[in-house]
C-alpha positions in Angstrom: 140.4 95.0 148.3 141.0 98.2 146.4 138.9 96.9 143.5 136.0 96.4 145.9 136.4 99.9 147.3 136.2 101.3 143.8 133.0 99.4 143.2 131.5 100.5 146.6 132.5 104.1 145.9 131.0 104.0 142.4 127.8 102.5 143.8 127.6 105.2 146.5 128.0 107.9 143.8 125.3 106.4 141.7 123.0 106.0 144.7 123.5 109.6 145.8 123.0 110.9 142.3 119.8 108.9 141.9 118.5 110.1 145.3 119.2 113.7 144.3 117.5 113.3 141.0 114.5 111.8 142.8 114.3 114.7 145.2 114.6 117.2 142.4 111.9 115.4 140.5 109.6 115.4 143.5 110.2 119.0 144.2 109.4 119.9 140.6 106.3 117.8 140.7 105.0 119.4 143.8 106.3 122.9 143.2 108.9 122.4 145.9 106.2 122.8 148.5 105.6 120.7 151.6 102.3 118.9 152.0 99.8 120.9 154.0 97.4 119.6 156.5 93.8 120.8 156.8 90.6 119.7 158.6 87.2 120.7 157.2 84.3 120.6 159.7 81.0 121.0 157.7 77.7 121.2 159.5 76.9 117.7 158.5 77.9 114.9 156.1 74.6 113.8 154.4 74.6 111.8 151.2 70.9 112.8 150.6 71.9 116.5 150.5 73.5 117.6 147.3 74.7 120.9 148.7 77.0 119.3 151.3 78.0 116.5 149.1 79.0 118.9 146.3 80.8 121.3 148.7 82.8 118.5 150.4 83.8 117.1 147.0 85.0 120.6 146.0 87.3 120.7 149.1 88.7 117.2 148.3 89.4 118.0 144.7 91.2 121.2 145.5 93.2 119.4 148.2 94.5 116.9 145.5 95.5 119.8 143.2 97.2 121.9 145.9 99.3 119.2 147.6 97.1 119.2 150.7 96.0 116.5 153.1 92.3 117.1 154.1 90.3 115.3 156.7 86.5 115.7 156.9 85.0 115.7 160.4 81.3 116.4 161.0 78.4 115.9 163.4 75.5 113.7 162.4 72.9 116.5 162.3 73.2 120.0 160.9 71.9 121.7 164.0 74.1 119.8 166.5 76.1 122.8 167.8 77.6 120.9 170.8 78.6 118.0 168.5 80.4 120.4 166.1 82.2 122.0 169.0 83.4 118.6 170.3 84.7 117.8 166.9 86.4 121.2 166.7 88.2 120.4 170.0 89.3 117.1 168.5 90.6 118.8 165.4 92.6 121.3 167.5 94.4 118.5 169.2 95.6 117.3 165.8 97.3 120.6 165.2 96.6 120.9 161.4 97.9 123.9 159.5 94.3 125.1 159.1 90.8 124.3 160.2 88.1 125.1 157.6 84.6 125.2 159.2 81.0 125.9 158.4 79.8 127.1 161.8 76.4 125.8 163.0 76.0 128.6 165.4 76.6 132.3 165.1 77.9 132.6 168.7 78.7 129.3 170.3 82.0 128.4 168.7 83.9 131.7 168.9 85.9 130.9 172.1 87.1 127.6 170.7 88.0 129.1 167.3 89.9 131.8 169.1 91.9 129.2 171.0 92.7 127.5 167.7 94.0 130.8 166.4 96.1 131.3 169.5 97.7 127.9 168.8 98.7 129.1 165.4 96.0 127.3 163.4 94.6 129.3 160.5 90.8 129.5 160.3 88.7 129.6 157.1 84.9 129.9 157.2 83.0 128.2 154.4 79.2 128.8 153.8 78.6 130.5 157.1 80.4 132.5 159.8 80.3 133.6 163.5 79.8 136.8 165.4 83.5 137.6 165.9 86.0 138.1 163.1 88.3 135.3 164.1 88.8 133.9 160.6 91.5 134.5 158.0 89.3 133.8 155.1 85.6 133.6 154.4 84.1 131.8 151.3 80.4 131.9 151.1 77.3 132.8 149.1 76.2 136.4 149.5 73.1 135.1 151.4 71.4 138.5 151.5 71.6 138.6 147.7 70.4 135.0 147.4 67.4 135.8 149.5 66.9 139.1 147.6 66.8 137.2 144.2 64.3 134.8 145.6 62.1 137.6 147.0 62.1 139.6 143.8 61.1 136.5 141.8 58.4 135.7 144.4 57.0 139.2 144.1 56.8 138.9 140.4 54.5 135.9 140.4 52.3 136.8 143.4 49.2 138.9 143.6 49.3 142.0 145.9 47.4 140.4 148.8 48.7 136.8 148.6 49.8 135.3 151.9 53.4 134.0 152.3 55.0 131.6 154.8 58.7 131.2 155.4 60.2 127.8 156.4 63.8 128.5 157.5 66.4 126.0 158.6 68.2 126.8 161.9 67.1 129.8 164.0 69.9 132.3 164.6 72.5 130.8 162.1 73.9 133.5 159.8 72.6 131.9 156.6 69.0 131.8 157.8 69.1 135.3 159.2 70.6 136.8 156.0 68.5 134.9 153.5 65.3 135.9 155.3 66.5 139.5 155.4 67.2 139.4 151.7 63.9 137.7 150.9 62.0 140.5 152.7 64.1 143.1 150.9 63.3 141.5 147.5 59.6 141.3 148.3 59.5 145.0 149.0 56.1 146.1 150.1 54.9 142.5 149.8 57.0 141.6 152.8 54.0 142.6 154.9 52.3 139.5 153.4 54.5 137.1 155.4 52.1 135.5 157.9 54.6 133.2 159.6 58.2 132.1 159.9 59.0 128.6 161.2 62.3 126.7 161.6 62.7 123.0 160.6 66.2 122.5 162.2 67.4 121.3 158.8 65.2 118.2 158.8 63.2 117.2 155.8 60.5 115.5 158.0 60.1 118.5 160.3 59.8 120.9 157.3 57.1 118.6 155.9 55.2 118.6 159.2 55.6 122.4 159.7 54.4 123.1 156.1 51.4 120.8 156.6 50.5 122.7 159.8 50.9 126.1 158.0 48.5 125.0 155.2 45.9 124.1 157.9 46.5 127.3 159.9 46.3 129.6 156.8 43.7 128.2 154.4 44.4 131.1 152.0 48.2 130.6 151.9 49.6 131.2 148.4 53.4 130.7 148.8 55.9 128.8 151.0 59.5 129.9 150.8 62.2 127.5 152.0 65.6 128.9 153.0 67.8 125.8 152.4 67.5 122.4 150.8 66.0 120.7 153.8 63.3 123.3 154.4 62.6 123.8 150.6 62.3 120.1 149.7 60.4 119.3 152.9 57.9 122.1 152.1 57.5 121.0 148.5 56.9 117.4 149.6 54.1 118.6 151.9 52.4 120.7 149.2 52.6 117.8 146.7 51.3 115.3 149.2 48.3 117.6 149.9 47.7 118.0 146.2 47.9 121.7 146.7 50.4 122.6 144.0 47.7 124.4 142.0 47.0 126.6 145.0 50.3 127.1 146.7 53.6 128.1 145.0 56.8 126.8 146.5 60.2 128.6 146.1 63.4 127.9 147.8 67.2 128.0 148.2 69.5 125.1 147.2 68.9 122.3 144.7 69.0 118.5 144.6 67.9 115.8 142.2 64.5 115.7 144.1 64.1 119.4 143.8 64.7 119.2 140.1 62.0 116.6 139.8 59.6 118.7 141.9 60.2 121.6 139.6 59.5 119.4 136.6 56.3 118.3 138.3 55.2 122.0 138.8 55.7 122.2 142.5 58.7 124.4 142.6 58.4 127.7 140.6 61.9 129.0 141.5 65.0 128.0 143.3 68.2 130.0 144.0 71.1 127.6 143.6 74.4 128.1 145.4 77.6 127.2 143.8 78.6 124.7 146.4 81.4 122.9 144.6 83.1 126.2 143.8 82.7 127.3 147.4 84.5 124.2 148.8 87.2 124.4 146.1 88.0 128.0 146.7 88.0 127.5 150.4 90.9 125.1 150.2 92.7 126.9 147.3 92.8 130.3 149.1 93.8 128.7 152.4 96.7 126.9 150.7 97.8 130.2 149.2 97.7 131.8 152.6 99.7 129.0 154.2 102.4 129.2 151.5 102.8 133.0 151.8 101.1 133.8 148.5 98.5 136.4 147.7 95.1 135.3 148.7 91.5 136.7 149.0 90.1 137.2 152.5 86.4 137.4 151.5 85.0 135.6 148.5 81.4 135.5 147.2 81.0 132.1 145.5 77.8 133.2 143.8 74.3 131.9 143.2 71.8 131.6 140.4 68.0 131.8 140.1 66.6 128.7 138.4 63.1 128.4 137.0 61.3 125.9 134.8 62.0 128.1 131.9 65.8 128.2 132.2 66.7 125.0 134.1 68.0 123.2 131.1 70.2 126.0 129.6 73.9 125.2 129.5 75.5 126.7 132.6 72.5 126.3 134.8 72.2 122.6 133.9 75.8 122.2 135.2 74.7 123.7 138.5 71.7 121.4 138.8 73.6 118.3 137.8 77.2 118.9 139.1 78.0 115.2 139.5 77.1 114.5 135.8 79.6 117.2 134.8 82.3 115.8 137.0 81.9 112.3 135.6 82.2 113.7 132.1 85.4 115.6 133.0 86.9 112.4 134.6 86.1 110.4 131.4 87.8 113.1 129.3 90.8 113.1 131.6 90.4 116.7 132.6 
């Protein structure tokens, strides 16, 4: 009997030692940090839109690197404010450590976001923000600067009296307001040449229809400026379909594979590209630092870049235009 007791005792010692070694190994592998829980609520999940696809991929990659569980919850349309608020209420019930959100409205989500803060949930804004400063962190393009870059470029290729129309995405949302403001600033005195501003509600088809109507309404129109991917690409499709690329110049914000093709075909003359992957990645990284009591940035400009037919295939810009090609190369190289 004593012999068996010795074996049992030895087994228990070995088991406890192995368990302790396993715990130590796990803690070393994860930096001794518990796994965080985050929910990201973009304006939409749309596989046809490279901006949102790239941004969401950035959040997911950062989540893997910073020991974080992240769930993506989104409405079916970018301008569905009520749908986004319903999803926000569902997310609050799950009590994550943090909610990351790209607000679809400047005003309509503030009360819900404040309730989330009152429940102890940290809030990070990605891409856009709301009227009240409820957030802990904001990661976004400087949208005024993005519009300003586009406006300066537009002014450099237009004649003094050329008519300009703006096709924006969602009326009142912070990104649309700031990009139009920056675009007017960049145009300078030529801002008086803007004959109309319309809103496509982030729909390719509606942007196409609105641009077609603008071309009929203003026969002397010389430029259409889109303020996001939906508005820009929809406008470019309309100009190309009408065979008007020799008369009307298209410029815009955001890029996609279709936008690149339209630039190669001479429809787009300039696009300001946001660094969407970086935006999503930094949103998760800084939120993780906040939750773990580390130093973090409260406001981050993720940057943007003017792309033209002349520079579109230079090294760094090519990575912006073809982010998924770059990611595939990194995966193959094991980086």
